[in-house]
ZAMARGU-4260 file (C-alpha; in steps of 0.2 Angstrom, whole numbers, plus 5000, padded with zeros to 4 digits):
<rodrens>
0) 4810/5226/5002 | 4800/5213/5012 | 4805/5195/5008 | 4797/5179/5014 | 4803/5169/5029
5) 4811/5154/5023 | 4806/5145/5039 | 4788/5144/5032 | 4794/5130/5021 | 4797/5119/5036
10) 4779/5120/5040 | 4773/5117/5022 | 4785/5103/5018 | 4787/5093/5033 | 4792/5078/5023
15) 4808/5085/5018 | 4824/5080/5027 | 4835/5094/5035 | 4847/5093/5020 | 4833/5096/5008
20) 4826/5110/5018 | 4843/5119/5019 | 4844/5117/5001 | 4827/5125/4998 | 4832/5139/5010
25) 4848/5142/5001 | 4840/5142/4984 | 4827/5155/4990 | 4840/5166/4997 | 4851/5166/4981
30) 4836/5168/4970 | 4831/5184/4979 | 4848/5190/4980 | 4851/5190/4961 | 4834/5194/4956
35) 4836/5212/4954 | 4851/5210/4942 | 4844/5195/4932 | 4825/5196/4933 | 4824/5178/4938
40) 4806/5180/4945 | 4792/5193/4942 | 4792/5207/4955 | 4774/5202/4960 | 4780/5186/4966
45) 4795/5192/4977 | 4785/5192/4994 | 4779/5175/4992 | 4793/5167/4982 | 4794/5153/4995
50) 4777/5147/4990 | 4775/5153/4972 | 4792/5146/4967 | 4801/5134/4979 | 4786/5125/4986
55) 4778/5124/4969 | 4793/5114/4963 | 4793/5104/4979 | 4775/5098/4978 | 4778/5095/4959
60) 4793/5084/4963 | 4783/5074/4976 | 4772/5068/4962 | 4785/5066/4949 | 4800/5059/4958
65) 4792/5041/4961 | 4790/5039/4942 | 4809/5042/4938 | 4821/5027/4942 | 4836/5031/4951
70) 4851/5034/4940 | 4840/5042/4926 | 4844/5058/4917 | 4831/5072/4916 | 4831/5087/4904
75) 4824/5103/4911 | 4818/5113/4895 | 4820/5132/4897 | 4828/5131/4914 | 4828/5150/4916
80) 4831/5152/4935 | 4834/5134/4938 | 4817/5129/4943 | 4812/5116/4942 | 4828/5106/4937
85) 4841/5113/4948 | 4830/5112/4964 | 4825/5094/4960 | 4844/5090/4958 | 4846/5096/4975
90) 4832/5086/4982 | 4837/5070/4973 | 4855/5068/4971 | 4853/5051/4964 | 4846/5057/4948
95) 4855/5068/4935 | 4848/5083/4927 | 4852/5093/4911 | 4848/5111/4912 | 4844/5118/4894
100) 4842/5137/4891 | 4848/5150/4878 | 4850/5164/4892 | 4868/5163/4896 | 4867/5175/4911
105) 4853/5164/4919 | 4863/5148/4916 | 4878/5157/4925 | 4866/5160/4940 | 4862/5141/4939
110) 4880/5137/4939 | 4884/5148/4954 | 4869/5140/4963 | 4875/5122/4959 | 4892/5127/4966
115) 4884/5134/4982 | 4874/5119/4984 | 4889/5107/4980 | 4879/5098/4967 | 4887/5085/4956
120) 4872/5078/4947 | 4868/5093/4935 | 4875/5099/4919 | 4871/5115/4909 | 4868/5118/4890
125) 4867/5135/4882 | 4857/5129/4867 | 4840/5130/4859 | 4830/5114/4865 | 4826/5110/4847
130) 4844/5107/4843 | 4845/5093/4855 | 4849/5075/4847 | 4834/5066/4841 | 4827/5052/4850
135) 4839/5056/4865 | 4827/5060/4879 | 4819/5047/4891 | 4814/5059/4904 | 4810/5078/4904
140) 4802/5091/4914 | 4796/5109/4912 | 4789/5124/4921 | 4782/5139/4912 | 4790/5133/4896
145) 4777/5134/4882 | 4759/5128/4879 | 4755/5109/4880 | 4754/5110/4861 | 4770/5119/4858
150) 4779/5108/4870 | 4774/5092/4862 | 4777/5098/4845 | 4795/5103/4850 | 4798/5087/4860
155) 4791/5074/4848 | 4808/5071/4837 | 4818/5073/4853 | 4811/5059/4864 | 4815/5041/4862
160) 4800/5029/4861 | 4792/5028/4879 | 4800/5044/4884 | 4791/5054/4897 | 4788/5072/4898
165) 4781/5081/4914 | 4774/5097/4913 | 4769/5109/4927 | 4754/5119/4923 | 4742/5131/4931
170) 4723/5133/4929 | 4724/5135/4910 | 4729/5116/4909 | 4712/5110/4903 | 4710/5123/4890
175) 4728/5120/4884 | 4724/5101/4882 | 4708/5105/4873 | 4718/5115/4860 | 4730/5100/4856
180) 4727/5094/4838 | 4720/5076/4839 | 4735/5070/4828 | 4747/5074/4842 | 4737/5063/4854
185) 4742/5049/4842 | 4760/5051/4847 | 4758/5055/4865 | 4748/5048/4879 | 4744/5062/4890
190) 4736/5062/4908 | 4735/5072/4924 | 4745/5063/4937 | 4741/5075/4952 | 4736/5092/4957
195) 4740/5103/4972 | 4737/5119/4980 | 4749/5133/4986 | 4747/5145/5001 | 4740/5162/4999
200) 4732/5158/4982 | 4716/5150/4977 | 4723/5143/4961 | 4725/5125/4957 | 4741/5117/4950
205) 4743/5101/4940 | 4757/5090/4934 | 4754/5083/4916 | 4763/5067/4910 | 4765/5064/4892
210) 4772/5047/4886 | 4778/5046/4868 | 4769/5030/4860 | 4772/5033/4842 | 4784/5043/4830
</rodrens>
């Protein structure tokens, strides 16, 4: 199997420190090592996993991190293979992350990787996100979790007033926004905070920020 050269990340993300780059390279290696057993990423993305998965989170986090105060707690909905939350935890040790997923095997992978990376700012919860305490979330992030409508409906009772939900989206983001029922926009202020590209694909990616403004 041909796998990507982790050194390409250094050229794509020169702003990262040596420690951050090593964390990205370790993450990539473990993701590929366990993928055949756990189906962590689709087979079609293995050869470009460094850009499709690792760099995708790095570029998203460059947009999101300045909006989250140090010492904050961030929930990652539907963590799966740990992206984005676990990698963000490695990039920003001064921010804590709560990884939420129903898949025990994938959470065990995340726990293994957190141990390998020596992370102390991450916790794991094998629960349905809908069972989280109401009004308990101040910041959250998701990648490939659900449509914008489904995400905001699920999140509405869980977020405190003023809570902020960051959603990583691909080219379908505008049609997803167009499908959001108008009543939801009375509870959430939603905007695109940035867009970016990835190597080897013409697709454009965006980060949506939804702030809870009403119950």
